[in-house]
Biopython code that builds the backbone (N, CA, C, O; Angstrom):
import numpy as np
from Bio.PDB.StructureBuilder import StructureBuilder

atoms = [
    (1, "MET", "N", (-3.486, 74.065, 4.265)),
    (1, "MET", "CA", (-4.161, 74.628, 5.405)),
    (1, "MET", "C", (-4.119, 73.368, 6.484)),
    (1, "MET", "O", (-4.228, 73.544, 7.698)),
    (2, "GLN", "N", (-3.958, 72.173, 5.908)),
    (2, "GLN", "CA", (-4.011, 71.040, 6.979)),
    (2, "GLN", "C", (-2.753, 71.156, 7.828)),
    (2, "GLN", "O", (-2.821, 70.902, 9.031)),
    (3, "LEU", "N", (-1.659, 71.510, 7.287)),
    (3, "LEU", "CA", (-0.460, 71.471, 8.015)),
    (3, "LEU", "C", (-0.505, 72.552, 9.077)),
    (3, "LEU", "O", (0.079, 72.421, 10.153)),
    (4, "VAL", "N", (-1.237, 73.661, 8.736)),
    (4, "VAL", "CA", (-1.380, 74.820, 9.833)),
    (4, "VAL", "C", (-2.351, 74.273, 10.848)),
    (4, "VAL", "O", (-2.162, 74.546, 12.033)),
    (5, "ASP", "N", (-3.365, 73.533, 10.491)),
    (5, "ASP", "CA", (-4.205, 73.123, 11.473)),
    (5, "ASP", "C", (-3.575, 72.047, 12.638)),
    (5, "ASP", "O", (-3.803, 72.044, 13.848)),
    (6, "GLN", "N", (-2.734, 71.168, 11.875)),
    (6, "GLN", "CA", (-1.907, 70.313, 12.679)),
    (6, "GLN", "C", (-0.839, 71.010, 13.532)),
    (6, "GLN", "O", (-0.546, 70.548, 14.635)),
    (7, "ALA", "N", (-0.306, 72.013, 13.090)),
    (7, "ALA", "CA", (0.731, 72.709, 13.978)),
    (7, "ALA", "C", (-0.125, 73.366, 15.041)),
    (7, "ALA", "O", (0.290, 73.252, 16.195)),
    (8, "GLU", "N", (-1.210, 74.010, 14.851)),
    (8, "GLU", "CA", (-1.971, 74.644, 15.911)),
    (8, "GLU", "C", (-2.524, 73.779, 16.928)),
    (8, "GLU", "O", (-2.867, 74.243, 18.015)),
    (9, "GLN", "N", (-2.642, 72.465, 16.629)),
    (9, "GLN", "CA", (-3.082, 71.387, 17.612)),
    (9, "GLN", "C", (-1.801, 70.684, 18.226)),
    (9, "GLN", "O", (-1.946, 69.769, 19.037)),
    (10, "GLY", "N", (-0.604, 71.098, 17.853)),
    (10, "GLY", "CA", (0.685, 70.664, 18.381)),
    (10, "GLY", "C", (1.012, 69.085, 17.798)),
    (10, "GLY", "O", (1.692, 68.250, 18.394)),
    (11, "LEU", "N", (0.436, 68.930, 16.658)),
    (11, "LEU", "CA", (0.698, 67.635, 15.943)),
    (11, "LEU", "C", (1.911, 67.813, 15.096)),
    (11, "LEU", "O", (2.206, 68.927, 14.662)),
    (12, "PRO", "N", (2.675, 66.679, 14.829)),
    (12, "PRO", "CA", (3.834, 66.755, 13.884)),
    (12, "PRO", "C", (3.425, 66.895, 12.422)),
    (12, "PRO", "O", (2.323, 66.502, 12.039)),
    (13, "ALA", "N", (4.232, 67.404, 11.685)),
    (13, "ALA", "CA", (3.949, 67.636, 10.225)),
    (13, "ALA", "C", (3.667, 66.222, 9.504)),
    (13, "ALA", "O", (2.943, 66.220, 8.509)),
    (14, "ASP", "N", (4.184, 65.105, 9.949)),
    (14, "ASP", "CA", (3.856, 63.949, 9.349)),
    (14, "ASP", "C", (2.819, 63.081, 10.000)),
    (14, "ASP", "O", (2.856, 61.853, 9.921)),
    (15, "GLN", "N", (1.857, 63.775, 10.671)),
    (15, "GLN", "CA", (0.850, 63.125, 11.315)),
    (15, "GLN", "C", (-0.049, 62.289, 10.446)),
    (15, "GLN", "O", (-0.543, 61.253, 10.892)),
    (16, "VAL", "N", (-0.292, 62.729, 9.141)),
    (16, "VAL", "CA", (-1.144, 62.007, 8.217)),
    (16, "VAL", "C", (-0.488, 60.579, 7.957)),
    (16, "VAL", "O", (-1.126, 59.527, 7.931)),
    (17, "LEU", "N", (0.887, 60.706, 7.769)),
    (17, "LEU", "CA", (1.699, 59.396, 7.419)),
    (17, "LEU", "C", (1.659, 58.479, 8.754)),
    (17, "LEU", "O", (1.567, 57.256, 8.653)),
    (18, "ARG", "N", (1.732, 59.114, 9.983)),
    (18, "ARG", "CA", (1.781, 58.379, 11.104)),
    (18, "ARG", "C", (0.390, 57.494, 11.241)),
    (18, "ARG", "O", (0.333, 56.285, 11.466)),
    (19, "SER", "N", (-0.593, 58.301, 11.070)),
    (19, "SER", "CA", (-2.088, 57.791, 11.123)),
    (19, "SER", "C", (-2.130, 56.633, 10.174)),
    (19, "SER", "O", (-2.431, 55.515, 10.592)),
    (20, "ALA", "N", (-1.831, 56.857, 8.862)),
    (20, "ALA", "CA", (-2.014, 55.956, 7.839)),
    (20, "ALA", "C", (-1.121, 54.595, 8.256)),
    (20, "ALA", "O", (-1.636, 53.494, 8.059)),
    (21, "ALA", "N", (0.027, 54.674, 8.749)),
    (21, "ALA", "CA", (0.735, 53.615, 9.226)),
    (21, "ALA", "C", (0.194, 52.777, 10.354)),
    (21, "ALA", "O", (0.307, 51.553, 10.410)),
    (22, "ALA", "N", (-0.415, 53.549, 11.265)),
    (22, "ALA", "CA", (-1.066, 52.928, 12.376)),
    (22, "ALA", "C", (-2.362, 52.135, 12.006)),
    (22, "ALA", "O", (-2.685, 51.098, 12.586)),
    (23, "LEU", "N", (-3.033, 52.672, 11.057)),
    (23, "LEU", "CA", (-4.258, 52.022, 10.464)),
    (23, "LEU", "C", (-3.912, 50.829, 9.709)),
    (23, "LEU", "O", (-4.566, 49.791, 9.809)),
    (24, "SER", "N", (-2.833, 50.964, 8.910)),
    (24, "SER", "CA", (-2.289, 49.775, 8.271)),
    (24, "SER", "C", (-1.844, 48.715, 9.048)),
    (24, "SER", "O", (-1.821, 47.583, 8.564)),
    (25, "ALA", "N", (-1.475, 48.936, 10.227)),
    (25, "ALA", "CA", (-1.004, 47.890, 11.154)),
    (25, "ALA", "C", (-2.116, 47.205, 11.895)),
    (25, "ALA", "O", (-1.861, 46.299, 12.689)),
    (26, "VAL", "N", (-3.198, 47.563, 11.687)),
    (26, "VAL", "CA", (-4.416, 46.947, 12.407)),
    (26, "VAL", "C", (-4.640, 45.670, 11.793)),
    (26, "VAL", "O", (-4.800, 45.591, 10.575)),
    (27, "ARG", "N", (-4.665, 44.561, 12.618)),
    (27, "ARG", "CA", (-4.942, 43.237, 12.125)),
    (27, "ARG", "C", (-6.361, 42.827, 12.353)),
    (27, "ARG", "O", (-6.962, 43.373, 13.278)),
    (28, "ILE", "N", (-6.955, 41.953, 11.640)),
    (28, "ILE", "CA", (-8.257, 41.406, 11.894)),
    (28, "ILE", "C", (-8.476, 40.863, 13.260)),
    (28, "ILE", "O", (-9.581, 40.926, 13.798)),
    (29, "GLU", "N", (-7.486, 40.356, 13.798)),
    (29, "GLU", "CA", (-7.610, 39.851, 15.247)),
    (29, "GLU", "C", (-7.724, 40.991, 16.144)),
    (29, "GLU", "O", (-8.359, 40.875, 17.191)),
    (30, "ASP", "N", (-7.132, 42.138, 15.802)),
    (30, "ASP", "CA", (-7.205, 43.349, 16.664)),
    (30, "ASP", "C", (-8.743, 43.909, 16.588)),
    (30, "ASP", "O", (-9.307, 44.368, 17.581)),
    (31, "VAL", "N", (-9.333, 43.823, 15.348)),
    (31, "VAL", "CA", (-10.718, 44.339, 15.212)),
    (31, "VAL", "C", (-11.779, 43.395, 16.069)),
    (31, "VAL", "O", (-12.689, 43.867, 16.751)),
    (32, "ARG", "N", (-11.521, 42.068, 15.925)),
    (32, "ARG", "CA", (-12.267, 41.009, 16.611)),
    (32, "ARG", "C", (-12.215, 41.197, 18.067)),
    (32, "ARG", "O", (-13.252, 41.159, 18.729)),
    (33, "GLU", "N", (-10.966, 41.414, 18.648)),
    (33, "GLU", "CA", (-10.758, 41.634, 20.058)),
    (33, "GLU", "C", (-11.433, 42.875, 20.615)),
    (33, "GLU", "O", (-12.029, 42.906, 21.692)),
    (34, "ALA", "N", (-11.281, 43.908, 19.770)),
    (34, "ALA", "CA", (-12.008, 45.128, 20.206)),
    (34, "ALA", "C", (-13.572, 44.946, 20.113)),
    (34, "ALA", "O", (-14.311, 45.480, 20.940)),
    (35, "PHE", "N", (-13.986, 44.273, 19.212)),
    (35, "PHE", "CA", (-15.548, 43.939, 19.103)),
    (35, "PHE", "C", (-15.933, 43.230, 20.232)),
    (35, "PHE", "O", (-16.967, 43.549, 20.818)),
    (36, "ARG", "N", (-15.121, 42.150, 20.682)),
    (36, "ARG", "CA", (-15.426, 41.301, 21.798)),
    (36, "ARG", "C", (-15.438, 42.152, 23.145)),
    (36, "ARG", "O", (-16.241, 41.986, 24.064)),
    (37, "ARG", "N", (-14.575, 42.939, 23.113)),
    (37, "ARG", "CA", (-14.372, 43.726, 24.447)),
    (37, "ARG", "C", (-15.393, 44.814, 24.619)),
    (37, "ARG", "O", (-15.916, 45.010, 25.716)),
    (38, "TRP", "N", (-15.715, 45.599, 23.446)),
    (38, "TRP", "CA", (-16.369, 46.881, 23.660)),
    (38, "TRP", "C", (-17.927, 46.684, 23.164)),
    (38, "TRP", "O", (-18.814, 47.364, 23.680)),
    (39, "ILE", "N", (-18.185, 45.816, 22.241)),
    (39, "ILE", "CA", (-19.654, 45.848, 21.677)),
    (39, "ILE", "C", (-20.349, 44.771, 22.214)),
    (39, "ILE", "O", (-19.925, 43.615, 22.238)),
    (40, "ARG", "N", (-21.555, 45.201, 22.700)),
    (40, "ARG", "CA", (-22.494, 44.214, 23.353)),
    (40, "ARG", "C", (-23.776, 44.066, 22.493)),
    (40, "ARG", "O", (-24.700, 44.868, 22.629)),
    (41, "PRO", "N", (-23.835, 43.018, 21.590)),
    (41, "PRO", "CA", (-24.980, 42.896, 20.778)),
    (41, "PRO", "C", (-26.248, 42.718, 21.602)),
    (41, "PRO", "O", (-27.300, 43.156, 21.134)),
    (42, "SER", "N", (-26.241, 42.186, 22.648)),
    (42, "SER", "CA", (-27.442, 42.096, 23.582)),
    (42, "SER", "C", (-28.027, 43.384, 23.966)),
    (42, "SER", "O", (-29.193, 43.472, 24.352)),
    (43, "GLY", "N", (-27.264, 44.347, 23.868)),
    (43, "GLY", "CA", (-27.739, 45.826, 24.051)),
    (43, "GLY", "C", (-28.326, 46.561, 22.907)),
    (43, "GLY", "O", (-28.905, 47.638, 23.049)),
    (44, "PHE", "N", (-28.161, 45.936, 21.718)),
    (44, "PHE", "CA", (-28.672, 46.596, 20.531)),
    (44, "PHE", "C", (-30.083, 46.855, 20.516)),
    (44, "PHE", "O", (-30.800, 46.075, 21.142)),
    (45, "VAL", "N", (-30.605, 47.829, 19.901)),
    (45, "VAL", "CA", (-32.032, 48.197, 19.776)),
    (45, "VAL", "C", (-32.438, 48.207, 18.335)),
    (45, "VAL", "O", (-31.729, 48.776, 17.505)),
    (46, "GLY", "N", (-33.473, 47.644, 18.026)),
    (46, "GLY", "CA", (-33.954, 47.582, 16.546)),
    (46, "GLY", "C", (-34.996, 48.755, 16.381)),
    (46, "GLY", "O", (-35.900, 48.879, 17.207)),
    (47, "VAL", "N", (-34.877, 49.561, 15.380)),
    (47, "VAL", "CA", (-35.810, 50.590, 15.141)),
    (47, "VAL", "C", (-36.441, 50.374, 13.731)),
    (47, "VAL", "O", (-35.705, 50.132, 12.775)),
    (48, "ILE", "N", (-37.728, 50.454, 13.596)),
    (48, "ILE", "CA", (-38.438, 50.370, 12.295)),
    (48, "ILE", "C", (-38.949, 51.744, 12.025)),
    (48, "ILE", "O", (-39.519, 52.413, 12.887)),
    (49, "PHE", "N", (-38.736, 52.134, 10.845)),
    (49, "PHE", "CA", (-39.213, 53.471, 10.420)),
    (49, "PHE", "C", (-40.004, 53.285, 9.225)),
    (49, "PHE", "O", (-39.574, 52.647, 8.264)),
    (50, "SER", "N", (-41.179, 53.837, 9.256)),
    (50, "SER", "CA", (-42.020, 53.894, 8.054)),
    (50, "SER", "C", (-42.820, 55.236, 8.091)),
    (50, "SER", "O", (-42.971, 55.872, 9.134)),
    (51, "PRO", "N", (-43.295, 55.601, 6.950)),
    (51, "PRO", "CA", (-44.095, 56.790, 6.784)),
    (51, "PRO", "C", (-45.396, 56.698, 7.550)),
    (51, "PRO", "O", (-45.984, 55.629, 7.718)),
    (52, "ILE", "N", (-45.814, 57.839, 8.000)),
    (52, "ILE", "CA", (-47.202, 57.929, 8.589)),
    (52, "ILE", "C", (-48.256, 58.037, 7.532)),
    (52, "ILE", "O", (-48.132, 58.878, 6.641)),
    (53, "ILE", "N", (-49.286, 57.232, 7.580)),
    (53, "ILE", "CA", (-50.240, 57.367, 6.631)),
    (53, "ILE", "C", (-51.479, 57.829, 7.272)),
    (53, "ILE", "O", (-52.089, 57.181, 8.122)),
    (54, "VAL", "N", (-51.846, 59.072, 6.785)),
    (54, "VAL", "CA", (-53.073, 59.740, 7.342)),
    (54, "VAL", "C", (-54.214, 59.617, 6.346)),
    (54, "VAL", "O", (-54.100, 59.943, 5.164)),
    (55, "LYS", "N", (-55.348, 59.116, 6.904)),
    (55, "LYS", "CA", (-56.493, 58.950, 6.021)),
    (55, "LYS", "C", (-57.607, 59.904, 6.397)),
    (55, "LYS", "O", (-58.659, 59.907, 5.759)),
]
sb = StructureBuilder()
sb.init_structure("model")
sb.init_model(0)
sb.init_chain("A")
sb.init_seg("    ")
for serial, (resi, resn, name, xyz) in enumerate(atoms, 1):
    if name == "N":
        sb.init_residue(resn, " ", resi, " ")
    sb.init_atom(name, np.array(xyz, "f"), 0.0, 1.0, " ", f" {name:<3s}", serial, name[0])
structure = sb.get_structure()
């Protein structure tokens, strides 16, 4: 069924192999650069979750 879905989306039959190759080509430097460019830790929000205790 996956091949049918890919064909309906206009993707090539070897899309899974292409995607795997692209992911395998990612280097740690690429990840670090993407993190530096797109992630802003100063904008992170902390959330504390705990159960409500009713007495």
